[in-house]
C-alpha positions as CSV (number, residue, x, y, z in Angstrom):
1,X,-58.1,-112.5,-86.4
2,X,-56.6,-113.8,-89.6
3,X,-59.5,-111.9,-91.3
4,X,-58.6,-108.5,-89.5
5,X,-54.5,-108.5,-90.0
6,X,-55.5,-109.4,-93.8
7,X,-57.2,-105.9,-93.4
8,X,-54.6,-103.5,-92.1
9,X,-52.0,-105.6,-94.7
10,X,-54.3,-104.2,-97.0
11,X,-54.6,-100.7,-95.6
12,X,-50.6,-100.4,-94.9
13,X,-50.4,-101.3,-98.8
14,X,-52.4,-98.8,-100.5
15,X,-50.6,-95.9,-98.1
16,X,-47.4,-97.1,-98.8
17,X,-48.7,-97.2,-102.6
18,X,-50.2,-93.7,-102.5
19,X,-47.1,-92.0,-100.9
20,X,-45.3,-92.1,-103.9
21,X,-47.7,-90.9,-106.0
22,X,-48.7,-87.7,-104.4
23,X,-45.0,-86.5,-104.4
24,X,-44.7,-87.0,-108.1
25,X,-47.5,-85.4,-108.3
26,X,-46.0,-82.3,-106.9
27,X,-42.9,-82.3,-109.0
28,X,-44.5,-83.2,-112.7
29,X,-43.0,-80.3,-113.7
30,X,-39.3,-80.8,-113.0
31,X,-39.7,-84.7,-113.8
32,X,-40.4,-84.4,-116.8
33,X,-37.6,-81.3,-116.9
34,X,-35.2,-84.3,-115.8
35,X,-36.6,-86.8,-118.9
36,X,-36.9,-83.5,-121.0
37,X,-39.7,-85.0,-122.8
38,X,-40.4,-83.9,-126.5
39,X,-42.4,-80.8,-126.6
40,X,-43.9,-80.2,-130.1
41,X,-42.9,-76.9,-131.4
42,X,-46.4,-75.1,-132.0
43,X,-46.8,-75.6,-127.9
44,X,-43.8,-74.6,-127.1
45,X,-44.0,-71.5,-124.7
46,X,-41.7,-68.6,-123.4
47,X,-41.7,-70.0,-120.1
48,X,-41.2,-73.6,-121.2
49,X,-38.2,-72.2,-123.7
50,X,-36.4,-70.2,-121.1
51,X,-37.0,-73.5,-118.8
52,X,-34.7,-75.4,-121.6
53,X,-38.0,-78.0,-122.2
54,X,-38.3,-76.6,-126.0
55,X,-37.4,-74.3,-129.0
56,X,-39.6,-71.3,-129.5
57,X,-39.9,-71.0,-132.6
58,X,-39.4,-67.1,-134.4
59,X,-42.6,-65.6,-134.7
60,X,-43.7,-61.9,-135.1
61,X,-46.6,-62.6,-131.9
62,X,-42.6,-63.8,-130.2
63,X,-40.8,-60.6,-131.4
64,X,-43.8,-58.6,-130.0
65,X,-44.1,-59.9,-126.8
66,X,-40.4,-60.0,-126.3
67,X,-40.4,-56.6,-126.7
68,X,-43.4,-55.9,-124.7
69,X,-41.8,-58.3,-122.1
70,X,-38.9,-55.7,-121.9
71,X,-40.9,-52.6,-121.5
72,X,-42.6,-53.8,-119.0
73,X,-38.7,-54.1,-117.5
74,X,-39.3,-51.5,-114.6
75,X,-42.2,-52.7,-113.5
76,X,-40.7,-56.3,-113.3
77,X,-37.1,-55.4,-112.2
78,X,-35.5,-57.1,-114.6
79,X,-36.7,-60.0,-116.8
80,X,-33.4,-62.1,-116.2
81,X,-32.9,-61.0,-112.4
82,X,-36.2,-62.5,-111.8
83,X,-35.8,-65.9,-113.8
84,X,-32.1,-66.4,-111.9
85,X,-33.8,-65.3,-108.1
86,X,-36.5,-68.0,-108.7
87,X,-34.1,-70.5,-109.8
88,X,-31.6,-69.7,-107.6
89,X,-34.2,-69.6,-105.1
90,X,-34.8,-73.1,-105.6
91,X,-31.3,-74.8,-104.2
92,X,-32.3,-78.6,-104.9
93,X,-32.8,-77.1,-109.1
94,X,-29.9,-75.6,-109.5
95,X,-29.9,-76.4,-112.7
96,X,-32.6,-74.4,-113.9
97,X,-29.8,-71.4,-114.1
98,X,-28.3,-73.1,-117.1
99,X,-31.6,-73.2,-119.0
100,X,-32.5,-69.9,-118.3
101,X,-29.0,-68.6,-119.7
102,X,-30.0,-71.2,-123.1
103,X,-33.3,-69.5,-123.1
104,X,-31.6,-66.2,-122.8
105,X,-29.4,-67.0,-125.5
106,X,-32.4,-68.1,-127.7
107,X,-34.1,-65.0,-126.9
108,X,-31.0,-62.6,-128.1
109,X,-31.4,-64.3,-131.6
110,X,-34.8,-62.6,-132.8
111,X,-33.7,-58.9,-131.7
112,X,-32.2,-57.8,-134.1
113,X,-29.4,-55.1,-134.3
114,X,-31.4,-52.4,-135.7
115,X,-34.3,-52.9,-132.8
116,X,-31.8,-53.5,-130.0
117,X,-32.5,-51.3,-126.8
118,X,-30.4,-50.7,-123.7
119,X,-32.5,-52.4,-121.8
120,X,-32.7,-55.3,-123.6
121,X,-28.6,-54.8,-124.3
122,X,-28.1,-54.8,-120.7
123,X,-30.1,-58.2,-120.1
124,X,-27.5,-59.7,-122.3
125,X,-30.3,-60.3,-125.0
126,X,-28.6,-58.4,-128.1
127,X,-25.4,-55.9,-128.7
128,X,-25.8,-52.6,-129.0
129,X,-24.3,-50.5,-132.2
130,X,-20.9,-48.7,-130.8
131,X,-22.1,-45.1,-130.7
132,X,-25.3,-46.6,-129.1
133,X,-23.1,-48.4,-126.3
134,X,-21.2,-45.1,-125.3
135,X,-24.6,-43.0,-124.1
136,X,-26.1,-46.2,-123.0
137,X,-23.7,-46.6,-120.9
138,X,-23.5,-43.0,-119.3
139,X,-27.1,-43.1,-119.1
140,X,-27.2,-46.6,-117.3
141,X,-24.5,-46.1,-115.1
142,X,-25.2,-47.0,-111.5
143,X,-23.0,-43.7,-110.5
144,X,-24.0,-40.7,-112.5
145,X,-22.4,-38.0,-111.1
146,X,-18.8,-39.6,-111.7
147,X,-17.6,-37.6,-114.6
148,X,-21.0,-37.2,-115.7
149,X,-22.7,-34.4,-113.5
150,X,-22.6,-31.6,-116.0
151,X,-25.1,-33.3,-118.1
152,X,-27.5,-34.6,-115.5
153,X,-27.1,-30.7,-115.0
154,X,-27.8,-29.4,-118.4
155,X,-29.1,-32.6,-120.4
156,X,-31.1,-30.5,-123.0
157,X,-27.8,-28.9,-124.2
158,X,-25.6,-31.3,-123.2
159,X,-27.3,-34.6,-125.4
160,X,-27.6,-32.1,-128.2
161,X,-23.4,-31.9,-127.7
162,X,-23.4,-35.1,-127.4
163,X,-25.1,-35.7,-131.0
164,X,-22.8,-32.9,-132.9
165,X,-20.0,-34.6,-131.5
166,X,-20.7,-38.2,-132.8
167,X,-21.6,-36.6,-136.1
168,X,-19.1,-34.9,-136.4
169,X,-20.4,-31.0,-136.9
170,X,-19.0,-30.2,-133.5
171,X,-15.4,-29.8,-132.3
172,X,-14.4,-32.1,-129.4
173,X,-13.4,-30.4,-126.9
174,X,-11.1,-31.4,-123.2
175,X,-14.6,-32.3,-121.9
176,X,-16.0,-34.5,-124.1
177,X,-12.2,-36.8,-124.8
178,X,-11.8,-37.2,-121.1
179,X,-15.9,-39.5,-121.3
180,X,-14.1,-40.6,-124.6
181,X,-16.7,-39.4,-127.0
182,X,-13.7,-37.7,-129.2
183,X,-10.5,-37.9,-129.8
184,X,-8.8,-34.0,-129.0
185,X,-6.3,-32.6,-131.6
186,X,-3.1,-31.7,-129.9
187,X,-2.8,-27.6,-130.7
188,X,-1.1,-25.5,-128.8
189,X,-4.1,-23.9,-127.1
190,X,-4.7,-27.4,-125.8
191,X,-1.3,-27.2,-123.7
192,X,-0.2,-25.6,-120.7
193,X,0.7,-22.1,-120.9
194,X,4.2,-22.4,-119.4
195,X,7.8,-23.3,-120.1
196,X,8.5,-22.6,-124.3
197,X,4.2,-22.5,-124.7
198,X,3.6,-19.5,-123.0
199,X,3.5,-16.5,-125.5
200,X,6.1,-14.4,-126.6
201,X,6.6,-11.0,-124.9
202,X,8.5,-7.8,-125.4
203,X,10.1,-7.9,-121.5
204,X,13.7,-7.3,-120.5
205,X,16.0,-9.8,-120.0
206,X,17.1,-10.0,-116.1
207,X,20.2,-8.7,-115.1
208,X,23.4,-10.7,-115.1
209,X,23.9,-11.5,-111.0
210,X,26.0,-9.7,-109.2
211,X,26.5,-11.3,-105.8
212,X,28.5,-14.3,-106.7
213,X,28.9,-16.4,-103.3
214,X,32.9,-17.5,-104.2
215,X,34.2,-13.5,-103.7
216,X,33.3,-13.6,-100.4
217,X,35.8,-16.6,-100.3
218,X,38.5,-15.8,-102.5
219,X,38.0,-11.8,-103.0
220,X,36.1,-10.1,-105.7
221,X,39.4,-8.9,-107.9
222,X,40.6,-12.6,-107.8
223,X,37.1,-13.6,-108.6
224,X,36.6,-11.6,-111.5
225,X,40.2,-12.5,-113.2
226,X,38.6,-16.0,-113.1
227,X,35.5,-15.2,-114.7
228,X,37.2,-13.3,-117.3
229,X,39.6,-16.5,-118.3
230,X,36.4,-18.3,-118.5
231,X,35.1,-17.0,-120.9
232,X,37.8,-16.2,-122.8
233,X,39.0,-20.0,-123.0
234,X,34.5,-20.8,-123.8
235,X,35.2,-18.8,-126.9
236,X,37.0,-15.5,-126.5
237,X,40.5,-17.3,-127.7
238,X,42.5,-15.9,-130.1
239,X,44.9,-18.7,-132.5
240,X,47.6,-18.5,-135.3
241,X,48.1,-20.4,-138.1
242,X,50.8,-20.3,-141.1
243,X,50.8,-22.8,-144.0
244,X,53.8,-22.9,-146.4
245,X,54.4,-24.4,-149.7
246,X,57.3,-24.6,-151.9
247,X,56.9,-26.5,-155.0
248,X,59.6,-27.3,-157.8
249,X,57.9,-27.7,-161.4
250,X,59.6,-30.1,-163.9
251,X,58.7,-28.9,-168.0
252,X,59.5,-28.9,-171.2
253,X,62.2,-26.0,-171.1
254,X,63.1,-24.3,-168.5
255,X,61.9,-25.5,-164.4
256,X,59.8,-23.1,-162.3
257,X,59.3,-22.7,-159.0
258,X,57.0,-21.5,-156.4
259,X,56.2,-20.3,-153.3
260,X,52.9,-19.6,-151.1
261,X,51.9,-19.3,-147.7
262,X,48.4,-18.2,-145.5
263,X,48.5,-16.8,-142.2
264,X,45.7,-15.8,-140.3
265,X,45.3,-14.7,-136.8
266,X,42.2,-14.3,-134.9
267,X,39.5,-15.7,-133.2
268,X,36.2,-17.9,-133.9
269,X,34.6,-14.7,-135.7
270,X,37.1,-12.6,-136.4
271,X,40.5,-12.9,-137.9
272,X,43.4,-11.2,-140.0
273,X,44.1,-13.2,-143.0
274,X,47.9,-12.4,-145.1
275,X,48.5,-14.5,-148.3
276,X,50.8,-14.2,-150.5
277,X,52.9,-15.8,-153.4
278,X,55.9,-15.5,-156.0
279,X,57.0,-18.4,-158.9
280,X,59.5,-17.7,-161.7
281,X,62.2,-19.7,-163.5
282,X,64.9,-21.6,-161.9
283,X,68.1,-19.6,-162.4
284,X,65.8,-16.5,-162.9
285,X,64.4,-14.4,-160.5
286,X,60.7,-13.6,-159.6
287,X,58.2,-13.6,-162.7
288,X,55.5,-12.1,-160.6
289,X,53.7,-12.3,-157.2
290,X,51.7,-10.6,-154.8
291,X,50.7,-9.8,-151.2
292,X,47.0,-9.8,-149.5
293,X,46.0,-8.6,-145.9
294,X,42.2,-9.2,-145.4
295,X,39.7,-8.7,-142.6
296,X,37.6,-11.6,-142.4
297,X,34.6,-12.3,-140.5
298,X,32.3,-15.4,-140.0
299,X,28.8,-15.5,-141.3
300,X,27.9,-18.6,-140.0
301,X,29.1,-22.2,-139.1
302,X,31.4,-22.9,-142.5
303,X,32.0,-19.8,-144.2
304,X,33.3,-16.0,-143.9
305,X,33.9,-12.7,-145.8
306,X,36.7,-11.7,-146.8
307,X,38.0,-7.7,-148.2
308,X,40.9,-6.1,-148.0
309,X,43.8,-4.9,-150.4
310,X,45.9,-7.1,-152.7
311,X,49.4,-5.8,-154.1
312,X,50.9,-6.8,-157.0
313,X,54.9,-8.1,-157.1
314,X,57.3,-9.1,-160.1
315,X,57.9,-7.6,-163.4
316,X,55.7,-6.2,-165.8
317,X,53.4,-3.5,-164.8
318,X,52.1,-3.6,-160.8
319,X,48.5,-3.2,-159.8
320,X,46.9,-2.7,-156.3
321,X,43.6,-4.0,-155.8
322,X,40.5,-3.7,-153.9
323,X,39.2,-6.9,-153.0
324,X,36.5,-9.1,-151.6
325,X,35.0,-12.7,-151.0
326,X,34.4,-15.4,-149.3
327,X,35.9,-18.9,-148.0
328,X,34.8,-21.7,-146.2
329,X,34.0,-25.2,-146.3
330,X,31.1,-26.2,-148.8
331,X,28.9,-29.3,-149.0
332,X,30.7,-32.6,-149.2
333,X,34.3,-31.0,-147.5
334,X,35.3,-28.9,-150.3
335,X,37.5,-26.0,-149.5
336,X,36.3,-22.8,-151.9
337,X,38.2,-19.6,-152.1
338,X,36.8,-16.8,-154.5
339,X,37.5,-12.9,-154.8
340,X,36.5,-10.2,-156.5
341,X,39.4,-7.4,-157.4
342,X,39.3,-3.9,-158.7
343,X,42.3,-2.5,-159.2
344,X,43.2,1.4,-158.9
345,X,42.9,1.6,-163.3
346,X,39.6,0.2,-163.0
347,X,39.9,-2.8,-164.3
348,X,37.7,-5.9,-162.9
349,X,38.9,-9.4,-162.7
350,X,37.8,-12.2,-160.2
351,X,39.5,-15.7,-159.1
352,X,38.1,-19.2,-158.2
353,X,40.1,-21.3,-156.5
354,X,38.7,-25.1,-155.0
355,X,40.0,-28.5,-153.2
356,X,39.2,-31.3,-151.7
357,X,41.1,-33.5,-149.3
358,X,40.6,-37.1,-150.0
359,X,41.9,-39.5,-147.1
360,X,43.3,-42.8,-148.6
361,X,44.7,-44.1,-144.9
362,X,45.0,-41.6,-142.2
363,X,48.5,-40.2,-143.7
364,X,48.5,-40.6,-147.4
365,X,46.0,-37.9,-149.2
366,X,45.0,-37.2,-152.2
367,X,44.3,-33.2,-152.8
368,X,42.5,-32.6,-156.4
369,X,42.5,-28.7,-157.0
370,X,41.1,-26.6,-159.6
371,X,41.0,-22.5,-160.8
372,X,39.2,-20.7,-162.8
373,X,40.6,-16.9,-163.4
374,X,37.9,-14.2,-164.9
375,X,38.2,-10.7,-166.4
376,X,35.4,-8.0,-167.6
377,X,37.4,-6.2,-170.0
378,X,40.8,-6.8,-172.5
379,X,44.3,-5.9,-169.9
380,X,46.7,-5.9,-172.5
381,X,49.0,-4.2,-170.6
382,X,48.5,-8.1,-168.2
383,X,47.6,-9.8,-171.6
384,X,44.4,-10.8,-170.1
385,X,40.9,-11.3,-172.4
386,X,37.6,-10.3,-171.4
387,X,35.5,-13.6,-170.3
388,X,37.3,-16.6,-168.4
389,X,40.9,-16.2,-169.0
390,X,42.5,-19.4,-167.3
391,X,41.8,-22.8,-166.5
392,X,43.9,-24.9,-164.2
393,X,43.9,-28.4,-162.4
394,X,45.8,-30.3,-160.6
395,X,46.1,-33.4,-158.8
396,X,48.5,-34.0,-156.0
397,X,49.1,-36.7,-153.4
398,X,51.2,-36.1,-150.1
399,X,52.2,-38.1,-147.3
400,X,51.6,-36.5,-143.7
401,X,54.5,-38.2,-141.4
402,X,52.8,-35.9,-139.5
403,X,49.6,-33.4,-139.6
404,X,52.2,-30.6,-139.6
405,X,54.7,-32.2,-142.3
406,X,54.0,-33.5,-145.4
407,X,56.0,-33.9,-148.8
408,X,54.1,-34.1,-151.9
409,X,54.4,-35.0,-155.8
410,X,51.7,-34.0,-158.4
411,X,50.5,-33.0,-161.8
412,X,49.8,-29.5,-162.6
413,X,47.8,-28.8,-166.0
414,X,46.3,-24.4,-167.0
415,X,45.4,-23.8,-170.2
416,X,44.7,-20.0,-170.9
417,X,41.2,-19.1,-173.0
418,X,40.0,-16.6,-175.1
419,X,41.9,-13.6,-175.3
420,X,44.1,-14.1,-172.6
421,X,45.3,-17.4,-175.1
422,X,45.8,-14.9,-178.1
423,X,48.0,-12.7,-175.8
424,X,50.2,-15.9,-174.7
425,X,50.4,-16.4,-178.7
426,X,51.4,-13.5,-179.5
427,X,54.2,-12.9,-177.0
428,X,55.6,-16.5,-178.0
429,X,54.2,-18.1,-175.3
430,X,52.2,-21.3,-174.9
431,X,48.6,-21.3,-174.3
432,X,48.9,-24.2,-172.2
433,X,51.2,-26.1,-169.7
434,X,51.3,-29.5,-168.3
435,X,54.0,-30.1,-165.4
436,X,55.2,-32.7,-162.8
437,X,55.7,-31.3,-159.4
438,X,56.9,-32.1,-156.2
439,X,57.3,-29.9,-152.7
440,X,56.6,-30.1,-149.3
441,X,53.9,-28.5,-147.1
442,X,54.0,-27.5,-143.5
443,X,51.8,-25.2,-141.2
444,X,52.9,-24.0,-137.8
């Protein structure tokens, strides 16, 4: 019995040592994987490198094998998918997925950009160039009919179109721009033919409406008058303006006075202008004066063209002139007024005035002014020489208690030039004059 028991114990011991050894032999690869024994580079195979057991050396053979494996991608149904499926099936050894990813990254390093194919790029082994990516994405799309059915219908022509667009030798069309192959230039031909993009035509304008709904409530006559007043108040109104300046001049010798005024009546486009003035020495009558009646018509938002008749007044020869000129507001808020005149004797003269209102405060205004006279010929009866006859400048400071009532003070200077100065000296007069002035400016 003792010998039998020893025999049984020996057999059981043998079985106990044999079972783990057998289990270990089934997982020899995995045990080696856990321990990660050093595998020499010359004996490293792609399978071991994919599991992270070693680092595959970059050789021409490996590169060729890698490309051959990629070429057999369709038959193998995806190298990366097989590896991942095999590792995922081994639930107890899920860590092999990480090693497979590391192996794929190592394989990617040996695929250069020049030899990168869409299949390798799809498996993450390399990165396609930008243009190749665009077309590989369309070619490997899971749903090629989504926006590319026309490519499938005419593959040869569309492929040529793609190549031409990418090469920059073809015009970008809306179809290619929608697929991201190029950028469509914004031109009128690409815009929808609606609104202001419609081509110009010569069709007559539609007639104004005649069926006013308000006529049925208030009556046709009452509403006709209301519509007429609305048109008058929105551009058809008439206005009037009258400005008067009375001025006293203190100068060497006899003091002088002058009065001038401007009046106009009309609307925004057509107006009647009446301008005039007279001056003389204090204690004497009117030395000279004139009055002009002009028709004015707006030619733009700032200027009017004016034409009419001017009549001279006062002592000496009196002549009648036909006058044409312009007036308005020049850039930088200069008020201009000019006239070209021809007399009933055939004398041509011109006159230009400019003034500017510089607001020091809302009520205190400094006004510089400039005048220039010209003559086309000598007019001895009027004391005018040809060319520039006279220049004048003045500076007036006014205080506007209200806009329509403003007293002012200032200084005025004038100088006769050329033949006009000669005529003045011959008559015993001075060619230049400086005077201090004060007066009142008012308008209604």
